[in-house]
C-alpha positions as a Markdown table, in Angstrom:
| # | Residue | x | y | z |
|---|---|---|---|---|
| 1 | Unk | 134.0 | 72.1 | 102.5 |
| 2 | Unk | 133.5 | 73.9 | 105.8 |
| 3 | Unk | 135.0 | 77.1 | 104.5 |
| 4 | Unk | 132.8 | 77.2 | 101.4 |
| 5 | Unk | 129.7 | 76.5 | 103.6 |
| 6 | Unk | 130.6 | 79.3 | 106.0 |
| 7 | Unk | 131.2 | 81.7 | 103.2 |
| 8 | Unk | 127.8 | 81.2 | 101.8 |
| 9 | Unk | 126.2 | 81.2 | 105.2 |
| 10 | Unk | 127.7 | 84.5 | 106.1 |
| 11 | Unk | 126.3 | 85.9 | 102.8 |
| 12 | Unk | 122.8 | 84.7 | 103.7 |
| 13 | Unk | 122.8 | 85.1 | 107.4 |
| 14 | Unk | 125.2 | 88.0 | 108.0 |
| 15 | Unk | 128.9 | 88.1 | 109.1 |
| 16 | Unk | 128.0 | 87.0 | 112.7 |
| 17 | Unk | 124.7 | 85.2 | 111.8 |
| 18 | Unk | 122.8 | 88.2 | 113.2 |
| 19 | Unk | 120.1 | 88.0 | 110.6 |
| 20 | Unk | 119.4 | 84.3 | 111.5 |
| 21 | Unk | 119.3 | 85.1 | 115.2 |
| 22 | Unk | 116.9 | 88.0 | 114.7 |
| 23 | Unk | 114.7 | 86.0 | 112.4 |
| 24 | Unk | 114.4 | 83.0 | 114.7 |
| 25 | Unk | 113.6 | 85.4 | 117.7 |
| 26 | Unk | 110.9 | 87.0 | 115.6 |
| 27 | Unk | 109.4 | 83.6 | 114.8 |
| 28 | Unk | 109.4 | 82.7 | 118.5 |
| 29 | Unk | 107.4 | 85.9 | 119.3 |
| 30 | Unk | 105.0 | 85.0 | 116.5 |
| 31 | Unk | 104.5 | 81.5 | 117.9 |
| 32 | Unk | 104.0 | 82.8 | 121.4 |
| 33 | Unk | 101.5 | 85.4 | 120.2 |
| 34 | Unk | 99.4 | 82.8 | 118.3 |
| 35 | Unk | 99.6 | 80.5 | 121.4 |
| 36 | Unk | 98.4 | 83.2 | 123.7 |
| 37 | Unk | 95.5 | 84.1 | 121.3 |
| 38 | Unk | 94.4 | 80.5 | 121.5 |
| 39 | Unk | 93.5 | 80.6 | 117.8 |
| 40 | Unk | 92.9 | 77.0 | 116.6 |
| 41 | Unk | 92.2 | 75.9 | 113.0 |
| 42 | Unk | 91.7 | 72.3 | 111.9 |
| 43 | Unk | 94.1 | 71.5 | 109.0 |
| 44 | Unk | 94.3 | 68.1 | 107.4 |
| 45 | Unk | 97.8 | 66.4 | 107.4 |
| 46 | Unk | 97.6 | 66.3 | 103.5 |
| 47 | Unk | 97.3 | 70.1 | 103.4 |
| 48 | Unk | 100.3 | 70.3 | 105.8 |
| 49 | Unk | 102.5 | 68.2 | 103.7 |
| 50 | Unk | 101.4 | 69.8 | 100.5 |
| 51 | Unk | 101.9 | 73.4 | 101.8 |
| 52 | Unk | 105.4 | 72.6 | 103.2 |
| 53 | Unk | 106.5 | 70.8 | 100.1 |
| 54 | Unk | 105.3 | 73.4 | 97.6 |
| 55 | Unk | 106.4 | 76.4 | 99.6 |
| 56 | Unk | 109.8 | 75.1 | 100.4 |
| 57 | Unk | 110.5 | 73.9 | 96.9 |
| 58 | Unk | 109.4 | 77.2 | 95.4 |
| 59 | Unk | 111.6 | 79.3 | 97.7 |
| 60 | Unk | 114.6 | 76.9 | 97.1 |
| 61 | Unk | 114.2 | 77.2 | 93.4 |
| 62 | Unk | 113.8 | 81.0 | 93.6 |
| 63 | Unk | 117.0 | 81.3 | 95.7 |
| 64 | Unk | 119.0 | 79.0 | 93.3 |
| 65 | Unk | 117.8 | 81.2 | 90.4 |
| 66 | Unk | 118.8 | 84.5 | 92.1 |
| 67 | Unk | 121.1 | 86.5 | 89.9 |
| 68 | Unk | 122.6 | 87.9 | 93.1 |
| 69 | Unk | 124.3 | 84.6 | 93.7 |
| 70 | Unk | 126.0 | 84.6 | 90.3 |
| 71 | Unk | 128.7 | 87.1 | 91.2 |
| 72 | Unk | 129.3 | 85.5 | 94.5 |
| 73 | Unk | 129.6 | 82.1 | 93.0 |
| 74 | Unk | 131.9 | 83.4 | 90.2 |
| 75 | Unk | 134.3 | 84.8 | 92.8 |
| 76 | Unk | 134.4 | 81.5 | 94.7 |
| 77 | Unk | 134.8 | 79.5 | 91.5 |
| 78 | Unk | 138.0 | 81.3 | 90.8 |
| 79 | Unk | 139.6 | 79.6 | 93.8 |
| 80 | Unk | 140.7 | 75.9 | 93.7 |
| 81 | Unk | 137.9 | 73.6 | 95.0 |
| 82 | Unk | 136.7 | 70.0 | 94.8 |
| 83 | Unk | 133.5 | 69.6 | 92.8 |
| 84 | Unk | 131.7 | 67.4 | 95.3 |
| 85 | Unk | 132.6 | 69.6 | 98.2 |
| 86 | Unk | 131.5 | 72.8 | 96.4 |
| 87 | Unk | 128.1 | 71.3 | 95.4 |
| 88 | Unk | 127.3 | 70.0 | 98.8 |
| 89 | Unk | 128.4 | 73.2 | 100.6 |
| 90 | Unk | 126.4 | 75.4 | 98.3 |
| 91 | Unk | 123.3 | 73.3 | 98.5 |
| 92 | Unk | 123.6 | 72.9 | 102.2 |
| 93 | Unk | 123.9 | 76.7 | 102.7 |
| 94 | Unk | 120.9 | 77.5 | 100.5 |
| 95 | Unk | 118.9 | 74.7 | 102.2 |
| 96 | Unk | 119.7 | 76.0 | 105.6 |
| 97 | Unk | 118.7 | 79.5 | 104.5 |
| 98 | Unk | 115.4 | 78.2 | 103.0 |
| 99 | Unk | 114.5 | 76.0 | 106.0 |
| 100 | Unk | 115.5 | 78.3 | 108.8 |
| 101 | Unk | 114.2 | 81.6 | 107.4 |
| 102 | Unk | 111.3 | 80.8 | 105.1 |
| 103 | Unk | 110.0 | 77.3 | 105.9 |
| 104 | Unk | 110.4 | 78.0 | 109.6 |
| 105 | Unk | 107.9 | 80.9 | 109.3 |
| 106 | Unk | 105.3 | 78.6 | 107.7 |
| 107 | Unk | 105.9 | 75.9 | 110.3 |
| 108 | Unk | 105.7 | 78.5 | 113.1 |
| 109 | Unk | 102.2 | 79.5 | 112.1 |
| 110 | Unk | 101.0 | 76.0 | 111.3 |
| 111 | Unk | 102.2 | 74.6 | 114.6 |
| 112 | Unk | 100.7 | 77.5 | 116.6 |
| 113 | Unk | 97.2 | 77.4 | 115.1 |
| 114 | Unk | 96.7 | 73.6 | 114.9 |
| 115 | Unk | 97.4 | 70.5 | 116.9 |
| 116 | Unk | 99.7 | 67.9 | 115.3 |
| 117 | Unk | 101.0 | 64.5 | 116.4 |
| 118 | Unk | 104.7 | 63.7 | 116.6 |
| 119 | Unk | 104.5 | 61.5 | 113.5 |
| 120 | Unk | 102.9 | 64.3 | 111.5 |
| 121 | Unk | 105.5 | 66.8 | 112.6 |
| 122 | Unk | 108.3 | 64.4 | 111.7 |
| 123 | Unk | 106.8 | 63.8 | 108.3 |
| 124 | Unk | 106.5 | 67.5 | 107.7 |
| 125 | Unk | 110.2 | 68.0 | 108.4 |
| 126 | Unk | 110.9 | 65.1 | 106.0 |
| 127 | Unk | 108.8 | 66.8 | 103.3 |
| 128 | Unk | 110.7 | 70.1 | 103.8 |
| 129 | Unk | 114.1 | 68.3 | 103.5 |
| 130 | Unk | 112.8 | 66.4 | 100.5 |
| 131 | Unk | 111.7 | 69.6 | 98.9 |
| 132 | Unk | 115.0 | 71.4 | 99.1 |
| 133 | Unk | 117.1 | 68.5 | 97.9 |
| 134 | Unk | 114.7 | 67.6 | 95.1 |
| 135 | Unk | 114.6 | 71.2 | 93.9 |
| 136 | Unk | 118.4 | 71.4 | 94.0 |
| 137 | Unk | 118.7 | 68.2 | 91.9 |
| 138 | Unk | 116.1 | 69.3 | 89.4 |
| 139 | Unk | 117.7 | 72.7 | 89.1 |
| 140 | Unk | 121.0 | 71.1 | 88.3 |
| 141 | Unk | 119.2 | 69.0 | 85.6 |
| 142 | Unk | 117.3 | 72.0 | 84.1 |
| 143 | Unk | 118.7 | 71.2 | 80.7 |
| 144 | Unk | 116.8 | 68.0 | 80.9 |
| 145 | Unk | 113.5 | 69.6 | 81.8 |
| 146 | Unk | 111.5 | 66.4 | 81.0 |
| 147 | Unk | 113.2 | 64.6 | 83.8 |
| 148 | Unk | 112.4 | 67.3 | 86.3 |
| 149 | Unk | 108.7 | 67.4 | 85.1 |
| 150 | Unk | 108.4 | 63.6 | 85.5 |
| 151 | Unk | 109.9 | 63.7 | 88.9 |
| 152 | Unk | 107.6 | 66.5 | 90.1 |
| 153 | Unk | 104.6 | 64.7 | 88.8 |
| 154 | Unk | 105.7 | 61.5 | 90.6 |
| 155 | Unk | 106.2 | 63.3 | 93.9 |
| 156 | Unk | 102.8 | 64.9 | 93.7 |
| 157 | Unk | 101.1 | 61.6 | 92.8 |
| 158 | Unk | 102.8 | 59.9 | 95.7 |
| 159 | Unk | 101.7 | 62.7 | 98.0 |
| 160 | Unk | 98.1 | 62.6 | 96.9 |
| 161 | Unk | 97.8 | 58.8 | 96.9 |
| 162 | Unk | 99.9 | 57.7 | 99.9 |
| 163 | Unk | 99.9 | 60.7 | 102.4 |
| 164 | Unk | 97.8 | 58.7 | 104.9 |
| 165 | Unk | 99.8 | 55.5 | 104.6 |
| 166 | Unk | 102.1 | 54.6 | 107.5 |
| 167 | Unk | 105.0 | 54.1 | 105.1 |
| 168 | Unk | 104.7 | 57.5 | 103.4 |
| 169 | Unk | 107.5 | 58.8 | 105.7 |
| 170 | Unk | 109.8 | 56.0 | 104.5 |
| 171 | Unk | 109.0 | 56.8 | 100.9 |
| 172 | Unk | 109.9 | 60.4 | 101.5 |
| 173 | Unk | 113.1 | 59.4 | 103.2 |
| 174 | Unk | 114.0 | 57.1 | 100.2 |
| 175 | Unk | 113.5 | 60.1 | 97.8 |
| 176 | Unk | 115.8 | 62.2 | 100.0 |
| 177 | Unk | 118.5 | 59.6 | 99.8 |
| 178 | Unk | 118.1 | 59.4 | 96.0 |
| 179 | Unk | 118.3 | 63.2 | 95.7 |
| 180 | Unk | 121.5 | 63.2 | 97.9 |
| 181 | Unk | 123.1 | 60.5 | 95.7 |
| 182 | Unk | 122.4 | 62.5 | 92.6 |
| 183 | Unk | 123.8 | 65.7 | 94.1 |
| 184 | Unk | 127.1 | 63.8 | 94.7 |
| 185 | Unk | 127.3 | 63.4 | 90.9 |
| 186 | Unk | 126.0 | 66.9 | 90.0 |
| 187 | Unk | 128.2 | 69.4 | 88.1 |
| 188 | Unk | 129.0 | 72.5 | 90.1 |
| 189 | Unk | 128.6 | 74.8 | 87.0 |
| 190 | Unk | 125.0 | 73.6 | 86.6 |
| 191 | Unk | 124.1 | 75.7 | 89.6 |
| 192 | Unk | 125.4 | 78.9 | 88.1 |
| 193 | Unk | 122.4 | 81.2 | 87.4 |
| 194 | Unk | 122.3 | 82.1 | 83.7 |
| 195 | Unk | 121.4 | 85.7 | 82.9 |
| 196 | Unk | 119.3 | 85.5 | 79.8 |
| 197 | Unk | 119.4 | 89.2 | 79.3 |
| 198 | Unk | 123.0 | 89.0 | 78.0 |
| 199 | Unk | 122.1 | 86.3 | 75.5 |
| 200 | Unk | 120.0 | 88.4 | 73.1 |
| 201 | Unk | 120.7 | 91.7 | 71.4 |
| 202 | Unk | 118.6 | 94.7 | 72.4 |
| 203 | Unk | 117.2 | 97.0 | 69.7 |
| 204 | Unk | 118.3 | 100.6 | 70.0 |
| 205 | Unk | 115.6 | 103.2 | 70.0 |
| 206 | Unk | 115.9 | 106.9 | 69.5 |
| 207 | Unk | 113.5 | 107.9 | 72.2 |
| 208 | Unk | 113.3 | 106.5 | 75.8 |
| 209 | Unk | 110.3 | 104.6 | 77.0 |
| 210 | Unk | 109.7 | 103.5 | 80.6 |
| 211 | Unk | 107.0 | 101.1 | 79.4 |
| 212 | Unk | 109.6 | 99.4 | 77.1 |
| 213 | Unk | 111.8 | 98.9 | 80.1 |
| 214 | Unk | 109.0 | 97.3 | 82.0 |
| 215 | Unk | 108.2 | 94.8 | 79.2 |
| 216 | Unk | 111.9 | 94.0 | 78.7 |
| 217 | Unk | 112.4 | 93.4 | 82.4 |
| 218 | Unk | 109.4 | 91.1 | 82.6 |
| 219 | Unk | 110.5 | 89.2 | 79.5 |
| 220 | Unk | 113.9 | 88.7 | 81.1 |
| 221 | Unk | 112.3 | 87.5 | 84.4 |
| 222 | Unk | 109.8 | 84.8 | 83.5 |
| 223 | Unk | 109.1 | 84.1 | 87.2 |
| 224 | Unk | 107.5 | 87.5 | 87.4 |
| 225 | Unk | 105.2 | 86.7 | 84.6 |
| 226 | Unk | 104.4 | 83.3 | 86.2 |
| 227 | Unk | 103.5 | 85.0 | 89.5 |
| 228 | Unk | 101.2 | 87.4 | 87.6 |
| 229 | Unk | 99.6 | 84.5 | 85.8 |
| 230 | Unk | 99.0 | 82.8 | 89.1 |
| 231 | Unk | 97.2 | 85.9 | 90.4 |
| 232 | Unk | 95.0 | 85.9 | 87.3 |
| 233 | Unk | 94.1 | 82.2 | 87.9 |
| 234 | Unk | 93.3 | 83.1 | 91.5 |
| 235 | Unk | 91.0 | 85.8 | 90.3 |
| 236 | Unk | 89.1 | 83.1 | 88.3 |
| 237 | Unk | 88.6 | 80.8 | 91.3 |
| 238 | Unk | 88.1 | 83.2 | 94.1 |
| 239 | Unk | 84.3 | 83.3 | 93.7 |
| 240 | Unk | 84.2 | 79.6 | 94.2 |
| 241 | Unk | 85.4 | 79.9 | 97.8 |
| 242 | Unk | 82.8 | 82.4 | 98.9 |
| 243 | Unk | 79.7 | 80.5 | 97.6 |
| 244 | Unk | 76.5 | 82.5 | 98.0 |
| 245 | Unk | 77.8 | 85.3 | 100.3 |
| 246 | Unk | 76.6 | 88.8 | 99.5 |
| 247 | Unk | 78.6 | 90.4 | 96.7 |
| 248 | Unk | 78.9 | 93.7 | 98.4 |
| 249 | Unk | 81.1 | 92.0 | 101.1 |
| 250 | Unk | 83.2 | 89.7 | 99.0 |
| 251 | Unk | 84.0 | 92.0 | 96.0 |
| 252 | Unk | 86.1 | 94.6 | 97.9 |
| 253 | Unk | 87.9 | 91.8 | 99.7 |
| 254 | Unk | 88.7 | 90.1 | 96.4 |
| 255 | Unk | 90.1 | 93.4 | 95.1 |
| 256 | Unk | 92.3 | 93.7 | 98.2 |
| 257 | Unk | 93.6 | 90.1 | 97.8 |
| 258 | Unk | 94.4 | 90.6 | 94.1 |
| 259 | Unk | 96.6 | 93.5 | 94.9 |
| 260 | Unk | 99.1 | 91.1 | 96.4 |
| 261 | Unk | 101.3 | 90.9 | 93.3 |
| 262 | Unk | 104.8 | 91.4 | 94.9 |
| 263 | Unk | 107.2 | 91.1 | 91.9 |
| 264 | Unk | 105.9 | 94.0 | 89.9 |
| 265 | Unk | 105.9 | 96.3 | 93.0 |
| 266 | Unk | 109.6 | 95.9 | 93.8 |
| 267 | Unk | 111.3 | 97.0 | 90.6 |
| 268 | Unk | 113.3 | 99.7 | 92.2 |
| 269 | Unk | 114.3 | 97.6 | 95.2 |
| 270 | Unk | 115.5 | 94.7 | 93.1 |
| 271 | Unk | 117.5 | 96.8 | 90.6 |
| 272 | Unk | 120.0 | 99.1 | 92.4 |
| 273 | Unk | 121.3 | 100.6 | 89.1 |
| 274 | Unk | 117.8 | 101.7 | 88.1 |
| 275 | Unk | 117.2 | 103.2 | 91.5 |
| 276 | Unk | 120.5 | 105.1 | 91.4 |
| 277 | Unk | 119.6 | 106.5 | 88.0 |
| 278 | Unk | 116.2 | 107.6 | 89.2 |
| 279 | Unk | 117.8 | 109.4 | 92.2 |
| 280 | Unk | 120.4 | 111.3 | 90.3 |
| 281 | Unk | 118.9 | 112.2 | 86.9 |
| 282 | Unk | 116.6 | 115.3 | 86.8 |
| 283 | Unk | 112.8 | 114.9 | 86.8 |
| 284 | Unk | 113.1 | 111.2 | 87.1 |
| 285 | Unk | 110.5 | 111.0 | 89.9 |
| 286 | Unk | 107.8 | 112.3 | 87.6 |
| 287 | Unk | 109.1 | 110.5 | 84.5 |
| 288 | Unk | 109.4 | 107.1 | 86.1 |
| 289 | Unk | 106.8 | 107.1 | 88.9 |
| 290 | Unk | 103.8 | 108.0 | 86.8 |
| 291 | Unk | 104.3 | 105.3 | 84.2 |
| 292 | Unk | 105.2 | 102.8 | 86.9 |
| 293 | Unk | 102.0 | 103.6 | 88.7 |
| 294 | Unk | 100.0 | 103.1 | 85.5 |
| 295 | Unk | 101.9 | 99.9 | 84.8 |
| 296 | Unk | 100.9 | 98.4 | 88.2 |
| 297 | Unk | 97.4 | 99.7 | 87.8 |
| 298 | Unk | 97.2 | 97.9 | 84.4 |
| 299 | Unk | 98.2 | 94.6 | 86.0 |
| 300 | Unk | 95.8 | 95.1 | 88.9 |
| 301 | Unk | 92.8 | 96.1 | 86.8 |
| 302 | Unk | 93.2 | 93.1 | 84.5 |
| 303 | Unk | 93.1 | 90.8 | 87.6 |
| 304 | Unk | 90.0 | 92.7 | 88.9 |
| 305 | Unk | 88.3 | 92.4 | 85.5 |
| 306 | Unk | 88.9 | 88.7 | 85.4 |
| 307 | Unk | 87.5 | 88.5 | 89.0 |
| 308 | Unk | 84.3 | 90.4 | 88.1 |
| 309 | Unk | 83.8 | 88.3 | 85.0 |
| 310 | Unk | 84.2 | 85.1 | 86.9 |
| 311 | Unk | 81.9 | 86.4 | 89.6 |
| 312 | Unk | 79.2 | 87.3 | 87.0 |
| 313 | Unk | 79.4 | 83.9 | 85.4 |
| 314 | Unk | 79.3 | 81.9 | 88.7 |
| 315 | Unk | 77.1 | 84.0 | 90.9 |
| 316 | Unk | 75.9 | 87.1 | 89.0 |
| 317 | Unk | 75.0 | 90.5 | 90.3 |
| 318 | Unk | 77.9 | 92.6 | 89.1 |
| 319 | Unk | 76.9 | 96.2 | 89.2 |
| 320 | Unk | 78.3 | 99.6 | 88.1 |
| 321 | Unk | 79.5 | 100.5 | 91.6 |
| 322 | Unk | 81.6 | 97.3 | 91.7 |
| 323 | Unk | 83.3 | 98.4 | 88.5 |
| 324 | Unk | 84.1 | 101.8 | 90.0 |
| 325 | Unk | 85.4 | 100.0 | 93.1 |
| 326 | Unk | 87.6 | 97.8 | 90.9 |
| 327 | Unk | 89.2 | 101.0 | 89.3 |
| 328 | Unk | 89.6 | 102.5 | 92.7 |
| 329 | Unk | 91.3 | 99.6 | 94.4 |
| 330 | Unk | 93.5 | 98.9 | 91.4 |
| 331 | Unk | 94.7 | 102.5 | 91.3 |
| 332 | Unk | 94.9 | 103.0 | 95.0 |
| 333 | Unk | 97.1 | 99.9 | 95.5 |
| 334 | Unk | 99.3 | 101.0 | 92.6 |
| 335 | Unk | 99.8 | 104.5 | 94.0 |
| 336 | Unk | 100.6 | 103.2 | 97.5 |
| 337 | Unk | 103.0 | 100.6 | 96.1 |
| 338 | Unk | 104.9 | 103.2 | 94.0 |
| 339 | Unk | 105.1 | 105.6 | 97.0 |
| 340 | Unk | 106.6 | 102.8 | 99.1 |
| 341 | Unk | 109.1 | 102.0 | 96.5 |
| 342 | Unk | 110.1 | 105.6 | 96.0 |
| 343 | Unk | 110.4 | 106.7 | 99.6 |
| 344 | Unk | 111.2 | 103.3 | 101.4 |
| 345 | Unk | 112.9 | 101.0 | 98.9 |
| 346 | Unk | 114.3 | 97.7 | 100.3 |
| 347 | Unk | 118.1 | 97.7 | 100.2 |
| 348 | Unk | 119.4 | 95.3 | 102.8 |
| 349 | Unk | 118.6 | 92.0 | 101.1 |
| 350 | Unk | 120.7 | 89.1 | 100.1 |
| 351 | Unk | 118.6 | 87.2 | 97.6 |
| 352 | Unk | 115.5 | 87.9 | 95.6 |
| 353 | Unk | 113.6 | 85.6 | 97.9 |
| 354 | Unk | 114.1 | 88.2 | 100.7 |
| 355 | Unk | 112.4 | 90.8 | 98.5 |
| 356 | Unk | 109.5 | 88.5 | 97.5 |
| 357 | Unk | 108.8 | 87.5 | 101.1 |
| 358 | Unk | 109.6 | 90.8 | 102.9 |
| 359 | Unk | 106.9 | 91.7 | 105.4 |
| 360 | Unk | 106.5 | 95.0 | 103.6 |
| 361 | Unk | 104.6 | 93.2 | 100.8 |
| 362 | Unk | 101.6 | 92.9 | 103.1 |
| 363 | Unk | 101.3 | 96.6 | 103.9 |
| 364 | Unk | 99.4 | 97.7 | 100.8 |
| 365 | Unk | 97.1 | 94.6 | 100.7 |
| 366 | Unk | 96.4 | 95.0 | 104.4 |
| 367 | Unk | 95.5 | 98.6 | 103.9 |
| 368 | Unk | 93.3 | 97.7 | 101.0 |
| 369 | Unk | 91.7 | 95.0 | 103.1 |
| 370 | Unk | 90.9 | 97.5 | 105.9 |
| 371 | Unk | 89.5 | 99.8 | 103.3 |
| 372 | Unk | 87.4 | 97.0 | 101.8 |
| 373 | Unk | 86.0 | 96.3 | 105.3 |
| 374 | Unk | 85.1 | 100.0 | 105.7 |
| 375 | Unk | 83.4 | 100.1 | 102.4 |
| 376 | Unk | 81.4 | 96.9 | 103.1 |
| 377 | Unk | 80.3 | 98.0 | 106.5 |
| 378 | Unk | 79.5 | 101.6 | 105.6 |
| 379 | Unk | 78.4 | 102.1 | 102.0 |
| 380 | Unk | 78.2 | 105.8 | 102.5 |
| 381 | Unk | 82.0 | 105.8 | 102.8 |
| 382 | Unk | 82.1 | 104.8 | 99.2 |
| 383 | Unk | 81.2 | 108.4 | 98.1 |
| 384 | Unk | 84.4 | 109.7 | 99.6 |
| 385 | Unk | 86.4 | 107.1 | 97.8 |
| 386 | Unk | 84.8 | 108.2 | 94.5 |
| 387 | Unk | 86.0 | 111.7 | 95.1 |
| 388 | Unk | 89.5 | 110.4 | 96.0 |
| 389 | Unk | 89.5 | 108.3 | 92.8 |
| 390 | Unk | 88.6 | 111.3 | 90.7 |
| 391 | Unk | 91.3 | 113.4 | 92.3 |
| 392 | Unk | 94.0 | 110.7 | 91.7 |
| 393 | Unk | 93.0 | 110.2 | 88.1 |
| 394 | Unk | 93.1 | 114.0 | 87.6 |
| 395 | Unk | 96.6 | 114.3 | 89.1 |
| 396 | Unk | 97.9 | 111.4 | 86.9 |
| 397 | Unk | 96.5 | 112.9 | 83.8 |
| 398 | Unk | 98.1 | 116.2 | 84.5 |
| 399 | Unk | 101.5 | 114.5 | 85.1 |
| 400 | Unk | 101.2 | 112.5 | 81.9 |
| 401 | Unk | 100.3 | 115.6 | 79.9 |
| 402 | Unk | 103.2 | 117.6 | 81.4 |
| 403 | Unk | 105.7 | 114.7 | 80.7 |
| 404 | Unk | 104.9 | 114.9 | 77.0 |
């Protein structure tokens, strides 16, 4: 059991656990920085428990579903092993990776910006442990999806109804014990990620199409579609959080927030074969990057349109300059994302969760947020952005015309 656990840990944390040491040191610096800044935010314990549970369970599920683990598991499964030892070692390694590299980041920020009692911190750690074990059990029972759905609903109901009760921690601990007992009976092959792309035949076409590749890739990775759908739902509810604030301030900020759609912006980083083909085949920079930019722009502009429609229904006051700003922010974030992917792709990653939560994902939204602040503070600056928008559209049209 110890050897299997160490094998998975070395995959996630590095041969000498250097990635773990570097990550924890970075979190220590972040905590110290927030502590020196003396930034305090009042957060209810219910929000703390909900954030830790949802975030940890989501990262755990994403790591378990990673196709990168399939080949590694296949190699280890060729060796003789005990079923129970393999399951516990595998779940323990992924749980350690999730808690120490992902949940620790969330806990670092929450502990630094708010004051918590010892009981609340202990309950938060129990919620994190409960999230990883419950996600592992539900993943092993994914064939029986109704059981997992009922379990998730029961946990959410218990969290909403009993979070302020003194025995909520005992209830969480009881669920942890139940999940651990079920893991002892779990089948090791139920944790093997299934690649659905190999299960269906692919129609052969006489002519290539980059757009066809995008749609096939998204249809084979449903979590990418789910993330995009969540962004569209966020576009609907964003105007509710700003109330009666002036539209000229909130609209550019909304466009910047809606550019945070990580999965569709990392297609080269997550597919090494595709990146290699793009580097070696002639004229692939133009043939791939222009459609890729238009694809991201399409996803962004749909979110911006939903946001403007929701804003018009709830508050009103949508004007033509806002529509132009939506086109600009959608196109600008798409261009910046493609340039980052082409010139600085992410290569040193172990799981897809590393890609989704890499700090680089915040570069483009942060730049768009600064740009939104500049536009809100200095409306004259918007004229320069209009000229930049016209220039970018012209260049894209020329590239599209030459590619045909």
